N, C-alpha and C positions, 0 to 999 in steps of 0.2 A: 856824708852824714844825712839821712833821710829829713826832709822837711817836717817841721813841728807838727803841721795838720795831719801828715801820714802817721806820726807816733799816736796822735790823740785818736785817730780812726781806729788804729790797731788796739789801742788800750779799750776803746768803747766796745769794739767787737768781742774782745776777750772778756770783757765784763758781762756783756749779754750771754755769751756762750757758757760761762760759769754759772751765771744766775739761773740760765735753762737746766743746766746739769743739777744744780741745787735743788730747784723746783721739782725736778723730776725725782730726786731723793726723797722729798716730803711727800711723794705720791704713793709711797708703799702702803700697801694694804694692811689694816690692823689685825692682829692675830685673832683667830676665830674663838679662842679661849677669852680674850678679852671682851669680844663683842658678845658672847653668850652671857658673861658675868654681868655686863653693863645693861644688856636688854633685861635680864632678871631682876636687876636692882632698880632700874630706872625708866625705861622706855615703855613699859607695860608689856613686855615680851617682844616688842618690835626690833627684830633683828637688823632690819635696813637702817632704821633710825639710830640704833645703837652704832653701827658701823660707819654712820655718817657723823655722828658726834665725836667718834675717835678719828676719823679722817680731818674733820675740822681742826680738832686738838692738835694732832700731828703738824699740819700746816700753820696754824696759828703759832705754835710754839716755836717752829722752825723760822717763821718770819721775825718773831720776837728775838731769836738768836741772832739773825742776821742785822737786826737793828742795834743790838747791845754789844755783839762780838766781832763785827766784821773789821777787817783791816782799813777798809775804804768806806768813807761815808756815803758814796754813792751805792754801795752794795744792797743796802736795805730797799731802796727805791727800785732797783733792777729786780731784786728778788720779788717784791711785791707785784711788780708788772708780770712776772712770769708765773707766779703763783695764781694771779687773777686770770692770766690767759689761759693756764692749764685747767683752771675750774670751767671756763667757758667752752674748753673742747673735751672735757671729762665725759667719757663714755657712760659713766654711772649716773649722769645728770639727764633726766628725761627731757624729751623734746619740749622747748618752750619754758623750761622750768630754770633756766641759767640765771635769770635775775633773782629768783627765789633763793637759790642756792648762794649767790653772792651776797645777799642780805643776810642770810643765816650765817655765813662765814664771817662776815664782818661784825656781826652781833657777838658772835663767840670769841673773835679776836679782841674786842672791846672788853669782854668780861675778863678774858685771861689778862690783859693788860692791867686792868684795874685790880685783879686779884694780886698780881705780882707788885703793885705799886703800894698796897697795903701794908702797914707796919703793925707789929704787935708780936705776940709770942709764938704764934704759928710759923713753922718752916715754910719756905717758898713753895716747895712739892706738895704740902698740906694745903696751902691756899689755892693752889691750881688745880689740886685734885678736887677740892670742894666746888670749884667753878665747872669742873667736868661733870660731877655728879648733879649739880643745880641745873646745867644745860640738858642734861639726860632725863631730868624730872623726877630724879631719885629723892624719895622722902627721907631717905636715911643719910643726908649729907652730914649729919653730926655723929653718925655711928663710927666709931674708932676704927673697926675692922674694914668698914667700907672705905673710910678716908685713907686708911693705910694702903690699901689695893689701889685705889685711884691715884693717890701720890706716887706708888710705884710704877704706874703706867706713865703719868706725866713726866716723872723723872727719868724714865727710859726713853721717852720721846724727846726730852731735852737733850739728853746725852748724845742720842743718834743724831739730832740736828747739828748739835755743836761738833760731833766727829765729821759729819758730812760737809759742813761749813770749812772746816781746816782741809779736809781732803780736796775739796774744789778749789777754795780761795787761797789756801796756803797758811802758814802759821808766821806769826810776827816773830822776828829775830833781831834782837837789838844787842849791839856790844855790851858787855857787862859794865863798863866804865862810863857809859854815856846814858844820861836820863833821856826817857822818851821824849820830852818836850825838845830836847837839844838835837835829837836825831830828827825830829820833825822839821825844826829851823834849817838843819844842814841839807835835808832833801829839798828844801825850797829853793835853796841856792843853785 
């Protein structure tokens, strides 16, 4: 039987490798149709800014999924490190602009987290869609058609992030007859 430290080392390497794979999945470029739509609606026609708003949205929503849905508590921090590292090495970020991109991403992440935590009659995708529109400077954040399209985009990003999270980190499987808390206690022994 290998020493405990070797098992822990392997588990840490596996976590970092999976976090890297997941962060790479979050780097997928937004659809051109979504970029054009958001630019026309909110960024004053600036396609580059619209593309960045959608990149930030995908990454922020993916990080939120890792925080909420991961099987291991350490996953979210590993993913956050990898998303940050990927941003600092992103070929789309201009020379000397990494700190600006990090601040912008963190501001968007806070806005999406805040939108997700709000309670009320709006569905989650509507609240997150509104946050996307506000970040892009859209004056039509209350327009039902714009809100529906923004909600569709963030809903798609959330679903893709959750799919990638399950593909990379796995799916929880518990026996039917054992409560999750009991399974957790059994795993500690």
